[in-house]
Rosetta silent file (secondary structure, phi, psi, omega in degrees, C-alpha in Angstrom):
SEQUENCE: MDADCYRMRPQIKVCGINDASFAVAADAAGVDYLGFIFAAKSPRMVSVEQAADIVRRLSGRVRTVGVFVEHPLAGVVRAMRAAGLDVVQLHRRASMEDVSALRGEGFEVWSLDGGADGDAVVIDAPCGGGSGMRSDWSRVAAAHARGVRAVLAGGLGGGNLSAAAATGADVLDVNSSLETSPGVKSILKLNELFTRI
SCORE:     score description
SCORE:     0.000 S_00000001
   1 L     0.000  125.616 -178.513  -19.907    0.440   17.719 S_00000001
   2 L   -80.870  169.747 -172.428  -21.839   -1.651   15.190 S_00000001
   3 H   -63.976  -39.300 -179.617  -20.817   -2.026   11.554 S_00000001
   4 H   -63.110  -41.023  179.562  -23.552    0.283   10.199 S_00000001
   5 H   -65.111  -39.187 -179.455  -22.527    3.050   12.580 S_00000001
   6 H   -62.199  -42.405 -177.956  -18.876    2.625   11.619 S_00000001
   7 H   -65.326  -27.607 -175.549  -19.661    3.012    7.911 S_00000001
   8 H   -81.471  -19.325 -177.728  -21.547    6.258    8.554 S_00000001
   9 L   -71.210  151.568  174.189  -18.734    8.053   10.335 S_00000001
  10 L   -64.590  157.761  174.434  -16.464   10.333    8.332 S_00000001
  11 E   -72.418  155.002 -177.636  -13.068    8.974    7.478 S_00000001
  12 E  -115.542  129.275  172.401  -10.206   10.039    9.739 S_00000001
  13 E  -114.295  132.261  170.377   -6.859   11.380    8.575 S_00000001
  14 E  -107.549  120.550 -176.451   -3.988   11.900   10.994 S_00000001
  15 L  -104.120  162.564  178.746   -1.488   14.338    9.544 S_00000001
  16 L    80.669   33.152 -178.919    2.089   15.118   10.472 S_00000001
  17 L   -74.807  125.928  177.426    3.270   11.507   10.700 S_00000001
  18 L  -143.745    8.143 -175.818    6.983   11.262   11.445 S_00000001
  19 L  -132.380  124.089 -174.135    7.233    8.322   13.840 S_00000001
  20 H   -64.904  -40.684 -177.090    6.946    4.688   12.755 S_00000001
  21 H   -65.745  -39.271  176.770    5.587    3.326   16.046 S_00000001
  22 H   -66.276  -42.748 -178.969    2.796    5.903   16.109 S_00000001
  23 H   -60.244  -43.162  179.268    1.997    5.246   12.442 S_00000001
  24 H   -64.337  -41.037  178.222    1.704    1.499   13.034 S_00000001
  25 H   -64.712  -40.596  179.106   -0.549    2.121   16.057 S_00000001
  26 H   -65.265  -40.721  176.284   -2.732    4.514   14.053 S_00000001
  27 H   -58.831  -48.337 -179.057   -3.001    1.945   11.260 S_00000001
  28 H   -66.043  -31.631 -178.997   -4.049   -0.729   13.757 S_00000001
  29 H   -73.451  -17.522  178.305   -6.561    1.633   15.400 S_00000001
  30 L   106.971   12.990  174.343   -8.408    2.097   12.112 S_00000001
  31 L   -58.487  141.068 -175.617   -7.238    5.517   10.904 S_00000001
  32 L   -87.412  -34.925 -178.665   -8.167    5.843    7.218 S_00000001
  33 E  -135.762  141.888  171.002   -5.374    8.189    6.036 S_00000001
  34 E  -118.498  129.496 -176.530   -1.905    9.044    7.308 S_00000001
  35 E  -105.892  134.656  179.439   -0.380   12.329    6.133 S_00000001
  36 E  -115.011  122.285 -173.765    3.322   12.992    5.578 S_00000001
  37 E   -96.688  125.471  179.894    4.368   16.640    5.443 S_00000001
  38 L  -110.794   31.384  179.915    7.196   17.641    3.097 S_00000001
  39 L   -98.330  123.076 -172.393    7.167   21.350    3.979 S_00000001
  40 L   -60.525  -28.363 -176.021   10.561   22.570    5.221 S_00000001
  41 L   -86.314   -2.798 -177.023    9.092   25.045    7.719 S_00000001
  42 L   -88.211  137.760  173.687    6.938   22.487    9.508 S_00000001
  43 L   -68.382   -7.786 -178.927    8.039   20.875   12.807 S_00000001
  44 L  -104.388    9.803 -176.731    6.388   17.748   11.410 S_00000001
  45 E   -61.748  140.182  172.268    8.453   17.610    8.222 S_00000001
  46 L  -123.338  156.808  171.567    9.747   14.241    7.058 S_00000001
  47 L   -84.652  164.663  176.211   12.231   13.329    4.373 S_00000001
  48 H   -59.816  -39.478 -179.087   11.240   11.075    1.505 S_00000001
  49 H   -64.827  -42.147  177.778   13.450    8.371    3.009 S_00000001
  50 H   -62.829  -45.011 -179.896   11.738    8.623    6.416 S_00000001
  51 H   -61.299  -44.393 -179.528    8.302    8.455    4.827 S_00000001
  52 H   -61.473  -40.174  178.938    9.265    5.430    2.732 S_00000001
  53 H   -63.201  -41.748  179.732   10.586    3.615    5.809 S_00000001
  54 H   -68.007  -43.706 -178.117    7.336    4.250    7.701 S_00000001
  55 H   -60.249  -37.060  179.714    5.124    3.240    4.760 S_00000001
  56 H   -62.147  -23.422 -177.442    6.962   -0.096    4.483 S_00000001
  57 L   -88.648   -7.009 -175.066    5.868   -0.910    8.060 S_00000001
  58 L   -84.570  164.892 -173.794    2.149   -0.322    7.433 S_00000001
  59 L   -74.654  -21.653 -172.033   -0.493   -2.965    6.752 S_00000001
  60 L    96.257  -10.680  177.751   -1.462   -1.716    3.284 S_00000001
  61 L   -78.685  -47.757 -176.806   -5.004   -0.943    4.503 S_00000001
  62 L   -72.807  140.525  177.636   -4.453    2.698    5.472 S_00000001
  63 E   -89.904  148.160 -174.289   -4.029    5.189    2.606 S_00000001
  64 E  -115.905  140.616 -171.946   -1.042    7.517    2.669 S_00000001
  65 E  -124.024  128.322  172.903   -1.015   11.211    1.769 S_00000001
  66 E   -96.968  124.526 -177.629    1.930   13.393    0.772 S_00000001
  67 E  -103.610  121.110 -175.782    1.438   17.039    1.779 S_00000001
  68 E  -126.351  140.414 -179.204    3.289   19.562   -0.392 S_00000001
  69 L  -111.045  -58.264 -172.197    3.365   23.360   -0.208 S_00000001
  70 L  -115.560    0.791 -176.544    6.006   24.810   -2.536 S_00000001
  71 L   -64.548  140.362  168.843    7.396   21.823   -4.435 S_00000001
  72 L   -66.719  157.077 -174.326    7.344   21.946   -8.256 S_00000001
  73 H   -58.912  -37.778  179.311    5.161   19.218   -9.749 S_00000001
  74 H   -61.528  -38.588  177.779    8.130   17.156  -10.927 S_00000001
  75 H   -68.464  -36.180  176.185    9.441   17.117   -7.354 S_00000001
  76 H   -61.005  -48.188 -178.062    6.017   16.121   -6.033 S_00000001
  77 H   -62.268  -44.155  179.457    5.860   13.162   -8.418 S_00000001
  78 H   -60.383  -46.090 -178.272    9.399   12.032   -7.542 S_00000001
  79 H   -65.206  -42.754 -179.686    8.688   12.193   -3.796 S_00000001
  80 H   -60.677  -45.394 -178.147    5.346   10.405   -4.116 S_00000001
  81 H   -69.184  -42.407 -177.841    6.846    7.540   -6.092 S_00000001
  82 H   -66.826  -35.370 -178.828    9.945    7.199   -3.920 S_00000001
  83 H   -86.994  -14.279  179.507    7.930    7.166   -0.681 S_00000001
  84 L    74.493   40.175 -176.045    5.194    4.904   -2.066 S_00000001
  85 L   -95.505  161.351 -173.265    2.312    7.278   -1.244 S_00000001
  86 L  -100.784  -41.124 -169.742   -1.258    7.204   -2.565 S_00000001
  87 E  -123.158  133.307  172.855   -2.726   10.731   -2.442 S_00000001
  88 E   -92.331  125.000  171.275   -1.169   14.104   -3.284 S_00000001
  89 E  -110.113  109.913  176.396   -2.325   16.942   -1.044 S_00000001
  90 E   -87.953  104.117 -177.286   -1.376   20.312   -2.529 S_00000001
  91 L   -87.038   56.700  175.867   -1.545   22.628    0.450 S_00000001
  92 L  -158.177  169.304  179.782   -1.770   25.622   -1.828 S_00000001
  93 L   -79.255  101.294 -173.614   -4.302   26.968   -4.281 S_00000001
  94 L   -79.787  153.809  171.575   -3.703   24.628   -7.193 S_00000001
  95 L   -89.504  163.947  176.453   -4.415   25.343  -10.842 S_00000001
  96 H   -63.867  -30.635  176.611   -6.458   22.977  -12.986 S_00000001
  97 H   -64.172  -40.977  176.706   -3.222   22.223  -14.853 S_00000001
  98 H   -58.874  -50.872 -177.313   -1.626   21.083  -11.569 S_00000001
  99 H   -60.822  -46.933 -178.766   -4.561   18.823  -10.775 S_00000001
 100 H   -63.068  -41.077 -179.009   -4.722   17.361  -14.284 S_00000001
 101 H   -63.577  -42.347 -178.351   -0.968   16.715  -14.426 S_00000001
 102 H   -72.688  -36.900  173.498   -0.953   14.835  -11.111 S_00000001
 103 H   -62.259  -37.556  178.382   -4.035   12.826  -12.018 S_00000001
 104 H   -63.034  -24.233  176.118   -2.251   11.949  -15.245 S_00000001
 105 L   -84.880   -0.802  176.348    0.532   10.459  -13.124 S_00000001
 106 L    95.140   11.979 -177.352   -2.050    8.197  -11.478 S_00000001
 107 L  -101.419  144.952  164.066   -2.508   10.026   -8.182 S_00000001
 108 E   -71.853  142.546 -174.503   -5.640   11.073   -6.352 S_00000001
 109 E  -125.517  126.095  170.454   -5.340   14.836   -5.762 S_00000001
 110 E  -109.340  131.622 -179.094   -6.558   16.923   -2.815 S_00000001
 111 E  -122.445  153.993  179.664   -6.233   20.676   -3.241 S_00000001
 112 E   -67.190  133.333 -179.216   -6.606   23.567   -0.825 S_00000001
 113 L   -58.370  135.451 -177.461  -10.088   25.066   -1.013 S_00000001
 114 L   115.572  -17.903  174.788  -10.092   28.264   -3.030 S_00000001
 115 L  -107.607 -156.724  176.693   -8.114   26.944   -5.976 S_00000001
 116 L   -67.040  140.769  179.559   -9.008   24.385   -8.617 S_00000001
 117 L   -73.773  130.768  169.758  -10.963   21.451   -7.228 S_00000001
 118 L   -93.262 -151.937  175.042   -9.127   18.162   -7.036 S_00000001
 119 L   -69.206  -22.680  172.220  -10.723   14.845   -6.092 S_00000001
 120 E  -150.063  158.015  173.062  -11.274   16.525   -2.729 S_00000001
 121 E  -112.989  142.790  178.808  -10.744   19.999   -1.308 S_00000001
 122 E   -98.780  120.871  179.964   -9.001   20.633    2.009 S_00000001
 123 E  -102.342  107.805 -174.219  -10.738   23.217    4.183 S_00000001
 124 L  -127.938  168.084  177.083   -8.142   24.517    6.630 S_00000001
 125 L   -65.489  151.732 -177.270   -7.533   27.555    8.820 S_00000001
 126 L   -58.422  -28.883 -177.253   -6.084   30.593    7.001 S_00000001
 127 L   -85.191   -1.496  171.685   -2.764   30.280    8.838 S_00000001
 128 L   101.754  175.431 -173.296   -2.212   26.748    7.581 S_00000001
 129 L   -67.017  145.788  174.755   -1.889   23.174    8.793 S_00000001
 130 L    79.293    5.865 -177.442   -0.948   22.173   12.315 S_00000001
 131 L   -81.870  -21.102 -175.412   -1.753   25.554   13.863 S_00000001
 132 L    82.702    0.081  179.970   -4.677   24.286   15.930 S_00000001
 133 L   -87.958  144.393 -174.954   -6.840   27.143   14.653 S_00000001
 134 L   -78.145  143.596  177.346  -10.358   26.395   13.444 S_00000001
 135 L   -91.551 -179.655  178.485  -11.329   26.660    9.783 S_00000001
 136 L   -86.999   99.387 -174.013  -14.598   27.893    8.272 S_00000001
 137 L   -66.539  -21.636 -179.035  -16.814   24.826    8.579 S_00000001
 138 L   -64.945  -17.747 -178.303  -19.536   26.342    6.373 S_00000001
 139 H   -73.088  -13.762  175.288  -17.275   25.693    3.372 S_00000001
 140 H   -61.390  -48.536 -179.456  -18.028   21.949    3.617 S_00000001
 141 H   -62.152  -37.511  179.292  -21.539   22.531    2.252 S_00000001
 142 H   -64.798  -39.727  177.237  -20.139   24.747   -0.513 S_00000001
 143 H   -63.158  -45.417 -179.587  -17.725   21.985   -1.574 S_00000001
 144 H   -64.179  -34.119  178.247  -20.524   19.426   -1.649 S_00000001
 145 H   -63.958  -27.477  176.664  -22.664   21.813   -3.691 S_00000001
 146 L   -86.895   -2.146  179.016  -19.887   21.740   -6.322 S_00000001
 147 L    81.432   25.893 -177.913  -19.896   17.934   -6.218 S_00000001
 148 L  -122.028  145.667  178.311  -16.484   17.562   -4.564 S_00000001
 149 E   -67.414  150.061 -178.099  -15.456   15.717   -1.387 S_00000001
 150 E  -117.425  127.126  173.435  -14.522   17.847    1.624 S_00000001
 151 E  -106.288  112.739 -175.815  -11.559   17.237    3.937 S_00000001
 152 E   -95.635  121.777 -179.829  -12.120   19.338    7.067 S_00000001
 153 L  -127.979  174.668  174.397   -8.970   20.387    8.930 S_00000001
 154 L    98.896   96.382  172.785   -8.007   23.058   11.435 S_00000001
 155 L    71.750   23.833 -179.614   -8.311   22.716   15.204 S_00000001
 156 L   -87.655  138.197  177.890  -10.050   19.327   15.226 S_00000001
 157 L  -163.449 -173.500 -175.800   -9.821   17.152   18.316 S_00000001
 158 L   -55.709  -35.067 -175.497  -11.846   15.074   20.737 S_00000001
 159 L   -70.796  -23.063 -177.182  -13.779   18.054   22.063 S_00000001
 160 L  -129.082   12.918 -174.870  -15.288   19.087   18.733 S_00000001
 161 H   -66.359  -39.283  179.016  -15.063   15.972   16.586 S_00000001
 162 H   -63.571  -42.873  178.519  -18.782   15.155   16.803 S_00000001
 163 H   -64.776  -39.381  178.189  -19.702   18.703   15.781 S_00000001
 164 H   -64.229  -40.850  178.819  -17.176   18.549   12.933 S_00000001
 165 H   -63.062  -32.501 -178.740  -18.648   15.258   11.749 S_00000001
 166 L   -67.703  -14.716  175.775  -22.115   16.873   11.729 S_00000001
 167 L   -69.498  -17.000 -176.055  -20.947   19.224    8.956 S_00000001
 168 L    88.847    7.515  178.383  -21.045   16.234    6.610 S_00000001
 169 L   -55.781  142.305 -178.870  -17.311   16.408    5.864 S_00000001
 170 L   -77.089  -34.412 -179.611  -16.059   13.291    4.137 S_00000001
 171 E  -134.779  133.926  172.139  -12.704   13.272    5.956 S_00000001
 172 E  -103.703  125.620 -172.516  -11.749   14.822    9.304 S_00000001
 173 E  -106.411  109.938 -174.566   -8.078   15.801    9.386 S_00000001
 174 E  -108.541  138.113 -178.011   -6.552   15.708   12.874 S_00000001
 175 L  -140.682  -88.635 -169.028   -3.039   16.903   13.651 S_00000001
 176 H   -66.341  -23.339 -179.750   -1.853   19.050   16.567 S_00000001
 177 H   -68.485  -13.051  178.411   -4.571   17.904   19.020 S_00000001
 178 H   -98.066   11.844 -173.390   -2.851   14.490   19.094 S_00000001
 179 E  -109.806  148.975  171.135    0.520   15.940   20.104 S_00000001
 180 E   -90.932  -22.297  172.156    2.327   16.403   23.388 S_00000001
 181 E  -159.336  162.904 -174.977    4.568   18.992   21.685 S_00000001
 182 L   -54.368  121.031  178.110    4.855   20.168   18.066 S_00000001
 183 L    89.600   -2.599 -178.059    5.661   17.166   15.907 S_00000001
 184 E  -115.642  102.325 -178.345    5.379   14.572   18.724 S_00000001
 185 E   -81.869  149.864 -177.971    2.218   12.467   18.418 S_00000001
 186 L  -114.653  124.367  175.964    0.762   10.571   21.396 S_00000001
 187 H   -65.210  -35.209  177.131   -0.714    7.092   21.067 S_00000001
 188 H   -59.848  -45.562  179.134   -2.675    7.762   24.270 S_00000001
 189 H   -65.266  -35.653  176.880   -4.296   10.827   22.685 S_00000001
 190 H   -63.521  -44.807  179.347   -5.062    8.803   19.557 S_00000001
 191 H   -62.581  -38.693  177.514   -6.786    6.123   21.650 S_00000001
 192 H   -63.365  -39.439  179.098   -8.805    8.812   23.443 S_00000001
 193 H   -61.875  -44.488 -178.420   -9.879   10.207   20.071 S_00000001
 194 H   -71.889  -27.354  173.542  -11.137    6.822   18.881 S_00000001
 195 H   -63.373  -40.766  178.239  -12.963    6.297   22.166 S_00000001
 196 H   -68.354  -38.207  177.840  -14.876    9.515   21.466 S_00000001
 197 L   -62.361    0.000    0.000  -15.595    8.461   17.890 S_00000001
């Protein structure tokens, strides 16, 4: 793949990171974002301490995303700072006050589509992250029409990644398609994904 082609592809986020060896491999492979889920009901949940340990092992090139569902904003800020993360992803319909407060703390903010727009909106399946169910891809164009970046999630994997990229999404968010079981990511599956890209 030549340099011009590489620049044109959407950025890739791998979410549900809970294993340091996989995270280091994903960093080396060229993943753009790694997502850490702090939702208690998720099989991919990590503690702040686990996330911080993994982040310390990374190159500094890949950007890191904290995914929060029900945390109060003060708890989000504490977790982000303690883990050393770059981007807050509010996996809920955020208010403009939420977005403004987190930006005021110096964070880039991604919010779930349907609430107040952050620096990007996350377009996911109605049942939430990691389900493997496809989202409404037509919402990418609607986000761009509002002048906001689109992070497309929900059921993305090697079989539909090219079609997902054709929507014009700025970031493709891959999760369960890289797993051998819920919460267990496969480096082999990651390598297969980048071969397709």
